[in-house]
N, C-alpha and C positions, 0 to 999 in steps of 0.2 A: 505495498500499500504505499499510495505517496506520503512526502513529508505535508505538514500543517493540514490534513486532511478530518474534517468530522465526517461523523457515520455516514450522514444523507449525502455528503460528496462521494465516500465510497462507493455508497449504492446506484451513483449516478454513470460514474467512473466503468464500473464492469459489476460482474456476479460474485455474492460474498458467497461461502462457503461455508454453513454452521456445521457442528459435530453432530452424533448422532445419540444412541439412547446413551445416557447414564446408568438408569438402573437396570437395565439389560444387563451392563456390562460389571458394575458392581456386583450385582448378584452372582456373578461366574467366579468373580476376583475374592470378593471379601464374605459373601450373605449367603450361603447356600442354606445355611440350617437356623438363618438369626431371625429374631422374629420384632426387632425394631426398625424403624423405618430407614429406610437408607441413608436421608439424611443425617442420619444420627452419625454416618463414618466419616464427617466432618469435623467432629470431639472425638472418636474412638480409634478410627482408621487415617486418620490425613495422606498416608502416604499409599493407599488404594486409592484413593480419591485425587490425589496425585494425578498417579500413574495413569489412571485413566484417561486426562486430560492432556496427558502426555503422549498418549498412545494416539490420540484424537489430531493433534498439534502435528505430530509426526506424521497423517494420515494426508492434511492439507489442508485442514479445518482453519478457515479465518475467523470464526468466531466461536469462542466456546461459551457453554449456558453451565452458570456454577449450580451444583448437586443440594439443589433449595428448595425443588418444586414443590413441593410440600411441607415445605418449613415455617408452616404459621401458627399461631397459637391455639387455632381449632383441630387443626390435626395431628400438634402435638399433643393435645390433652387426650388423645386417647392411650398413649403413651405414658402419660405421669410426666411428662416433660416441657410443659408452656412454660417454665423458667429461663429455658434452652430457646428461646424462641429468639432473639439477638443474637447470642452466640455463636448458634448455628450457621446464623443467614453471614455473618460478618467472617467467620470460620472459611464456609464456602468461597467468598471471595478471594481470602488469604491465600487459600489453598490453586484457587486458579493462577491468582499473580505468580505465586511461586514457579508454577507448573509455563507461566508465560516465560518468566524469565532464566529458567533453567535451560528453557528450548532456544531462548536466543530470538523466537518468532515472536513478530509482531500482530498480535491478534488481538480481535476484540474479546470484552469479556462480558458477558449480559448475565445480569444479574436475573435468574429463573421463578417465573411465580404464578401458581396458581391455584386454580379453584379452592376456596375455603373448607370445603367437602358437605357442606350443605348447601339444602337449597334455602334460595332469599325468603321471606313474606312476600308477597302472600300463600306463595307455595309450599313453603318453607318455613319453618321457625325461629329463623337468625332475622333480626331487623336491621335495615340497611345503615343505622347509625355501629353497629357492633360490627357488621362486614367491613365496614370502612375502616375503623378502627385495627383490626387484625392488618388489615394490607398497608394502613403506614406504618405498623411496627414491622412488618416484614421488611418493606422496600427503605424506608429508613436507614435499616440495618446495613441494607447492600450498599447503599449510597455511602454510607460512613465509612463501609469495609474500600470504598474505592472501584464500585463497578462504571464500567464506561456506559452503559445502558440497562433496561431493564428489558426483561422477553415475560410478555402477559401470554401464556400458553394453555390448552386445550378447555376452553371455557365453551359453553353453552348457551349462558346469559347474558344478553347484555348489558342488564342493568349490572351484574357483577363485573362485566370487564369495564364500564362508565366507573366503578367506584374505586377499582384498580389504577385505572388509569388516572385518575385525580391524584391518587397515592404519590404515582410516577411523575406527574405533572408539580407537586409539590415540593418533593425531591428537585427538583430542576435535573430531569433525567429524560432525555429522548428515551422512546418506548418502542416496542414493536407489540403490536397485539394481534395473536391468531385464534380462531375458535376451530371446535370438533365438528366436523361433518361428517354424515353417515352415506352409508349407499344409496339413500334416498334424496343426498345432495342437500338436507337440512341439519341444524345443529337437534339436540333433543329437546329443544323447547322450539324449533319450528322455524328458525330464523334461515334467512336464505344466503349463500355469497353473498350476492350483490347486496342486499338492505345489510347484512355485516358490516362488508365492507365501507360502505358509506358510513354509517352509524360511527364506525373506530376511528374511521378519518377525522372526523368534524370533530372527536375528542381529543383530536393532536396530535395521535400515531405517527411516529415515523414512516411505520411500512406496517401495512395489516395484510393479511395470511391467514393460511390454516394447517392443522397437523394434526397428527394423531389419528384414530377410527378406522382409516382408510387407509390401503396401498397407494403406490402411486400413480397408477392407471386412472382411477376416480377423482386423482386431485386434479389432474389436468384440467377437466370441465371446471372444476372448483375456482381454478387459478383465472380460467378465461373470463367465467363471471365476474368475480371483483375486478380483473382490471378494465369491462367495461364502466364500471361506477366512480375509480378514483383518478386521482391522479398523482399517488403517489405510490413506491414502489412495495412488489407482492412478493411475499415470501412462502415456504412451501415446505413441509416436513413429514411425508409422509410414511406408514408404517413400513416393514421390511414384508408386506401381503396379511393375510389374514391368518392371527395365531390358531394355533389347533395343540392337541394334546398327543405326547408321545413320550410312554412311561413316564410316565408323570411328570414332565416337565411341557412346559409353553414354550413352543417351538413357531417361527413365522419363516417360510415357506421362499421369501424371496430372496435371488441370489445376488451376490454385487454386480454380476454381469447383465441383470436384469433391473436393478434398478438406475444403475448408470444409465443404462437408453433411455430409462421414464424421466429420469432426473434431463435429461436431452429437453424432450418434450416439456417439460415444465416449463423449463428456461423459455425455450420458441413460444409457451405460451404465453410468456409475460412475465414468469417470476426473477427478480433479480437478487433473492434471498434461499438458498435450498440447502438444505441438511436432513437430518432422518429424526424418525423417532421410535417408538417402540421396534423391537428385533434389529435395529441397525447396530452393525458394529464401526468400528475403525477398516475394514477390510471393505466394507459398504460404501465408507466414505472416502476412502483412497479412489475405490472406481468411480466413483461419481466425477472426484477431482481430475482423473484422465479423460474425462466425458465430456464435460460442459464447457462450452464457448465461451471464451471470455471476448465481452463486447460490453458496449455501454449500454444505458438502459435507453429506449428507444421511445423519442418525445411527442407527448400525447397535447397538443397545444390547440388541441377542437375540444379540450376539457377543461372546464374553470379550474385554477389553480388553488386549495383550501389547505394547502401546507401549513402547519402552525410550528414554527421554530421554539420548540422547548430549552434547548442547551448550548451554549458555546464551548462546554467543556470537551476537551480534548482527550482522546483516548492514548495507550502509551506507543507512542513514535516519535520518529527522531524530529526534532527541531531544532533550529539555531537556537533559543530561548530554554528548550527545556531541559531538564537536568535528570537523567535516569533512575530508577527505582535503586536504592543501594542492597545490595546482596540482603540476604536473612544471616549469616554470618556475620556480616560487617554489624547490622543493628545491634546483635546480640552484643558484641563487643563494647559496643557503644551504651548498651543500658549496663553494660558492668555484670554481665551474666557469664558464671565460670563455661566455659565451654570442652569440647573435647575431640580430638580429630584424630584420624589414624592415615599413616604411609602405605600406599600401596604399590608396589611396584608391574610397571603396564607389561603384559605377555611380550617375549621374544621372538615371538612369528603373531600373524595376522589376526588370529582368533582368540578374543577374550572371554569367554564362554566360564573358562573355571574360574576367573577371579570374580567375572560378575555373579558367579552361583553363589560363591562363599560370601559374597558384599551382600547380596539379597538377603541371607540369613543375619546377616547381622545388622541388618538396615530394619528388620521386622522386629530385632531387638529392642532398638531404639533407644541404643546407649552413643551414639554419634552427632555431634553435630556438623559434621564436615568430614572428607578423604581427600586426603593428600593424595597427589598424582606424581610421582616421582620422574625426571627426566634421566634417563639411561644413568640411571645411578651404578656407581663405581667404572661409567666410561663403557659399559656395553650396551652392543647394540638392541632396542625394545620400540616396542609401538611408540609414537611419538606423543606426548603428555598431552597435547592437543586434542587427537585422537580418543585415546584411554578416558579424559575427563568428559567429551562427550558422551560416550558410550556410556558412563556411570550416569550424569544426571539425566539424559533423554530417555533410557530404559530401567533406571531403580529409581528416579526422583531423587536424589542424594545430592548434596550439593558438595563440590568441589576445591578446592586451592590446588593451581595449576602450578608446578615447580618448573622453574624457565633457566636451565643451566647456559650461562652465558659464554662461557667459554667458547664454544661450537660455533657464534652465533655473531654477525655485523651488526650493526643496527637499521641496516635495509631488511635484514629476515626478523628483526624481533619486532621493528612495525607493522610488520605483516604479523606476524605470530600472535600479537597484541591484538591488531585489529579483530584476526578472525576470531579470536576467542572470545572476544567483547560481543561480535556476532552471534556465537554459539550462546550465548547466556553464560559465557564464563568469568567471573571479575575477581575473584580472590585470586591473586597471582602471588605467588614467592617467589622473588627473585637472590639466586646463586649461582656461583662462579662456576661449580659442578667439579667432578671429579679428572685430573689430566686420565687422558686414553694411555694404554702401553703399549709400547711397537707389537705386541703378539694380536691384540685386538684389531688391529687393521693396519692396512698395506702402507698407507701412510698417516700419522697420529697427530699431522703437523694442526695447530689449531689459530686459524688466523683472525681471531675474535681481536676487536679492539673495543669492547664492552665491560664495564664497571658495573655491581651493583648501583652504584647509585648513577652510574647515568641511566643505567634502565628507569630508577626509580621516578630519577627526575623525568624519562619519555612520558612515563604514565602519570605522573604529576601533571603534566604539559597537556596529556590528551582529555584528563579529568576536567581542563580549562578549557577543552575546546579548539586548541592545536595542534597540530603533528609535528612531525620531523622537523619540517622546515619552517616551524610556526606558520605555516596557512592554515586559516580555519577549517574544523572539521565538520562536517554536518549536523554532527550534535557531539555534543561533551558526552565522556566517559563515564564510567562509575568503575573504577578501580578499588578494591582494596588491596594497597602495597604492601608486601610483606619482607621482612629481610633476616636475615642470618648473625645471632649474639651468641658469645661464648662466655657465659658470667662466671665459669671457672677457669678461664684462660690462663697460661703462664705467664702471659706478658699482658697485665689487665690495662696498662697504659694505654699500649697500641691500640687495645680491643673497645676501650672509650671514643681513643682519636675516631676509632672507623665506626661506631657506632652513631657518632656525633655527627661525623659528614650524612649516612643514613640516617637521620632523623631531620636533618636540612632540608634532602633530597624530598622528603616529605612521604618516608616509611609509618605503616598505620600500626603492623604490629610484629614482631618478632619470636621467631622459633630458635630453640635452642638445638645443642649437642644433647645426646643422652646425657645425665645427670644423676651421680653418686654423693654428692655432697651438697643437702639442703643447707647446711651454713653456710656454706660459700656462696651460696646464690641469696640469701639474705645480709650478707653483709656488703654483697654488691649493689642490693638493693637498697641499703642504706644510706650508701655513697650517694644516691641518687633522691635521696627521700623519698622513695618510693621509683618503680620505674616510670619514664616518662609517657609510655604507652602499652597496651597491653602486650605480657610476655607467654607463648606457651610453653611451658617446661620439656621439652623430650626425655622422653622416659622408655626406656628399653629395657626390659627385665632380663637378669641374668639367668642363665641354663645349666650352669656347671661354671666350675674352677678354669676347664681349659677355656673355654669362653670367657671368662672373665680377663684370663691372662693374654688372650687375644686380644681383646677390646682395650685393656690397658696398652700393650706393647706396640701394637700393629694399627691399629684407627687413632689419627691423630684427633687433637681434642678432647679426647675423652680420660678424664681420671679420674681413678676407681680408689677409693680413702683404704686403709690397711684396715680399717675394722668390717668395712664391707666385705675385702679379699678374703678373709679371716672366714666370714660367717658363711660364705658362699663355700672355700674349701672344708671347713669341717659340717657341714651340713650331711645330715642321711639326706635328707630329699632336698637339692640342693634349685629345682626347679620353682616347688614351692616357695621355699626361702628367697629365690630371686624376685619372687610375688609379691611376697610380704614387703621385700625390702621397697621393693616402687611405690607401692600402697603409700607405705609410710611415709616418704621421702613428699608426695605429695600431697598428702595430710599434713605433713610439717611445713609445706609452703602454700597451705591455702589462701593463705591472707597477704601472701605474697602477688601470688602469679595471678592472671586471668585464665589460663587454661589447660589442657595437657596435650601435648603431643605424640601422640603413643606410637610405636615401630615395634613392629611384631618380630618378636625375635623369629629368625629360619623363616620368613612369611607366614607364620604361622595365625593368620589374619584374624578366625576366631579367638583367639587367646584375647583379645581385648573383651571378650564378655567374661570370661572368668576374670580377669582384671578390675574390671567396675562393679563385680557382683554386692562386693562389700567396700568398696568404694567411700570415703567420707571427704568430700571435697564440694564443698557448697559455698 
């Protein structure tokens, strides 16, 4: 989508692709036997909801809808969750925003609002006043969370649509208004497509349309009827066919290929926004993406314009004046929350399935705030950290800290890597010189880099100010969180302090340390500063054996193990457990001194982070 483009303008310029069914996907991922509403997953399983959004974004959706369809006070009352109404809706927005940031894609976030779940008076028992309050509470929470727009979907009563539309207008957000039409071409209360479209346009809708109830083919006629009565864009989000029961499961019969062919018909009939409803999956959306034409919406000069501009609010798009959202990890550090990260080595080959499988288990344990992606550790040939970080963020929905080893880069390649990382949603960058290659690793181990860590930090600082390497303006500023190394137990502390001063001046936002085994030395260093000037994540590498400790002490630069620690490991009958206990004790002793833990799994046993955090006292 082009810069400085409002939602209405985007619709005029080309077709917007919505996502598919959230409920269908989430039931498969996380709710097979759960009796709670799917919206509750925003609180109990945000990782699953985030992954669902990411799947749809990866499939090509340019607008995603929050997992809040039934998150109104009336529907949540059935589950005793009325007090969670605002919390669920705000969480739904935050999860969608995080998915957008992790993928680096400029997608619209539509706050999903469905009917309240009971008929209005005089048919039902819900008063108009009560219904309006239900909608206003939900829409206000979505707006406060940062929704780009509101989507009212699957309504059958125009009076209820009007109440929800009033709430959206009050919140100063543009809104899409959609109703569900059956195979007879009418809503359950008898509204026709043309009648409904004209009424919803008069309510101030930016888009009117239809969703749910039927498959794609019957919806073509509905779109045509709506188009004849309005001057604003039309949306269509059909089901994946008619549902049937098979072996106790609800199954929708439309294949991705069939829905893609019907999506083309919907666009030809006049739809400017297409997506899917019940039964549609990321595979369906990807097929639609590949089939629908991209073209400007045809003008309808013969119809009077009744468009109402509801909001001038811009979405999360690049613009000269807009500062991108900071990463979640950055926000946690600024809010002085304790964080735990873990380093992961990319694979030697081009498949990362083993690493991703291990990380999926760790993600499910919920013990990490971010994954550090190493850059050719020990100067060995591995997958690039940019590729690995992208895989982790897109496939697992876990935030990453991408390491950039500068020894084998120059300014031009660093410039490209950083711009590419930010475009892919990778905002946390740790700069380090990197290990020198050995002659037996490469035919020519020459490293022509003219970079320093302060140079890389200054470059990101410039990017964050909206300027490139040559001082020319970027299309928008970046939001990099800039990390650097620091050794609080260095043998030459004066030199280490001088280096740290230059890194701080260059704009470092956080520091990662080498593995630490002497908490008293770290506290002494912190006292010299009157407390560390920026967040420090203390390096933790649990010792596994006496031989392991001797190797680190004698062959790894920058690591110092006190005699009492060496003695404890050497004399222990269970050195692995002793090593874990020592590491936990160090973290506990430094809990008031440092901001987080940078965990390095011994011998790439990544699952050890779960054991490490089980009884960790770090708050």
